[in-house]
N, C-alpha and C positions, 0 to 999 in steps of 0.2 A: 478574392474572387466571389462572385455573387452566389455560387452554389455552396460556399462555405459560410454564408452570412449568419446562419443559425449558430455556428461555433463562435463567431465574433460577439453576437448578442449574449450567448451563454457565458462566455469568458468575462465580459464586462459586468454582467449581473453578479457573477461569482465574486469578482473583485469588490464590488460595492457591498456585498453581504459580508465578505471576509474582513473588510476594514471598518465596518459598522456604519457606513453611509446609509444603508438600509438595515435597521436593527432587527433582531429577533422579535417577532410579534407584530412587526409593521408590514403593511401591504407593499407589493411591488407596484410600479406604474401599470396602468391598464394596458391591455393589448393594443388599443388604439394609440396610446401615447408612445409605446415602444415602437410601433410601426412608423410613427412620425419621426421619432428621434433617430432611428437607424435607417430611415428611408427603405423600409422593408415591407413586404406583404405579410399577411397574417400567417402564412405557411412557415417561414423561417422563425418568426417569433414564437409560434406554438411549439416548434421543434425545440427551441432553446428552453422554453418553460418545461417541456416534458423531460429534458435532460436533467434540469435542476430538481424536478420532482423525484426522478429515479435516484438521485444522489441524496435525497432526504433534506435538501436545503429549503424547499418550499412546499406548501400544501395548497389545497384549493383546486378549482377546476370545475368543469361542467357549469359554466356561467358564473362561478364564484371568483372573486378577486384573489389572486395568488398572495399568500402571506408567508413571510420568512419563518421557518421552524427551527433552523439551526444554522450556525456559521461554519460548521465543520462538515464537509461532504462525507457521506458514509460510503463504505465499500461493500458490495454484495459478497457474502461469504464464499459463494461458489467460484468467484473469480479472483480471490485474494492470493495473488502469486507474484506478479512482477511490479515492483515499486515504480519503476520507470514508466510502465504502461499506465498504471493507475494515476500517477501524477499528471501525465499528459492528457488523459481523458478528462480529468477534473480541472484542467486549465492552469496547472502549475508548471514551473520549469524545474525538472529534477536535476539533482547533482549528487556527487559523492566524493569522499575523501578517504582514501585507504590509510588506515593507521598502522597496520602491521599484517604480514602474511609469513607463514613459516611451515616447515614440515615438523610435526610434533607427534608424540604419543598421546592419545586422548585419555581423558579421565574415564573411570569405569562406566559411568552412566552414558557417556557419548559412545564409547566402544560398544556397549550393549545395544544402543539404538541403531548403530550402523552394522551390527552383527560382525564385528571384527575383534580379534584378540587385543587386549589392552596394550600389549607391547608393539602393535602394528603402527607404522607411520601413517599419518593422515595429513591433509593440508588444512590448516586453520587460518582464518583471517578475521580481522576486526575492521569494519568499515562504517563510516558515518554517512548517512543519507541526508540530503538537503532538499527542501522545497523553497524555491525562489531565493536560494542562497542562505536559508536559515536552517539550523539543525532540526531534524524531524524524527529520525529513527537511527538506532545503532544496531548493526548486524554483527553477530558472532556466528560465523559459518564454519562448518567442518565438512570436508569432502573426502571420500575414499581416495587413496593416493592415485589410482589410475585415472580417475575423473579430474581430480584437482591439480595434478602436477602441472598441466599447461598454464594454469592460472599464475604460477610463480613468475612467469616471464611475460605475462599479459599486462596491458595498461588497464587496471581496474578502476581508474578514475574516468574512463572514457564512456561508461554507460552500463547497461544491464549485463550482469554475469549470466543470467539465463539465456539472453540472446547470444552471447559469446559461446556458451556451451552448446546451444542448439546448432549454431553454425559449424561447430566442430563435430557434429553428429552424435552428441551425447543423447541417450534415450531418456528423456524426462517424461515419464508417463503419468504419474499421480503423486499427490502430496496429501499428507494427513496433518491438519492444523489443530493445535491446542492453544486456547486463549485464556489468559488469566491476568491478574494484576500483581505487580511487584513494586517494591520501593527501589529508588535509584541508589546504586552503590557509588563508590568514589569515581570510577571510570565513567559510568552513565552520567553522573552529575556534571563532570568536567566537560564532556563532549556534547551533551545535549543542552547544556547551559540551564540546568535546573538545580534546585537545592538537593543535597544528599538526603535521601529518605522520601523524596517527592514520589507520588504515585505515577506509575508508567503502565501502559498496556503492553503485555508481552504476548508474542506469537511464537510458539515452538513448532517447528515444521520438520517432518520427516518426508523426504522425497525419494521415490523409488522408480526403477525402470519398469518396462512392460512385463518383466518376469517377476516383479515384486522384490527385486534386490535393492537394498538401501544404497543411495548415492550420496545424499546430503542430510545433515542435521543442522538446524539453524535455531538460534535464540535471538529473536528480533525484539527490540524494545522501543516503543513509540511514545513520544510526547502525547498525552491525551487531548491536547488542544489542536492536534493536527490529524488525528486518526480515530475513527470509530468503525464498528463493523455491524452490519445488519444481517439477519437471517430471516428468510421468508419461508414459512411452512404452509402447506396445503394438505387437505385430508388425503389426497392421492399421492403425496410426495413420499419417496422412498429414501430421502436424504437422512442419514443417521446423525442423531444428536445425542451426545452423552453428557449428562450433568453429573459432576463429581462433587461430593461434599468438601 
C-alpha cells in the first residue's frame, strides 16, 4: 500500500546494506534517484532514510549525501526487550526453535536472582532465535513456576513469549539489563554455528512485575554480527548507567 511505501524503501535499503551491495563507507543513492526508483515522493524516501539513521546504519543529512556507517542495525537500549518486535522493526523475519523446556531446581545464582529458595521448582527453557532463517541468538530463560508453567504446554516456536505471557495477563512491568562479552561454550557454538570460544554479546535480564517481584531471569547470547546496542545520554537524562570493572 502507498502509505507503507517508506517501509518498502527502508527494507530494500537494509537488504542492500546487509548483503554488501552498498558497502560500509559508500554513499546511498540520492533522494532524487530513490524517488525515481521507487516511484515515490520525497516524503516516504525521507522517512525511510530517517529510520535507517535511527538504526545506526547510515549517517548524513541536512543536505549531505547519506553514507553507510554499519551493516548491523543497532537497538536503542531503552527498548531492548522483544526479539520478535526488534526483528520486524528492522526488516527481518524472526523465527525460533525450542531446544528444551522443563521444570527444574535452579542453580544458586538464578535462585538468588529470582528470590526463590534453591530447592524451588522453576520453568527453564533453551530456545534458538533466528533472523531470516539464520541463527542469531540463544536464550536461556528461567521463570518462576506460577508464571512459567503455562509455557510447558504452549507452542513456543510460534512467536514471542512476551506476547504470549501478556495475553495471559502476566504483569511484565520492568526489566534490568546487563550486557557483557562472553566466549561461546559447546552449546552456543553448535546452535549459533560459530567456533567454540568465539566472542558473543550477552544480555542478562531480570524482569519484575509492577510490585518489584522477580518473574524471569534470562541469559541471552547474540552473534555479534547480528546485534549491537546503543545508549544515548543527555545532560538531563536520569537513565542509570553502571560501569563495572
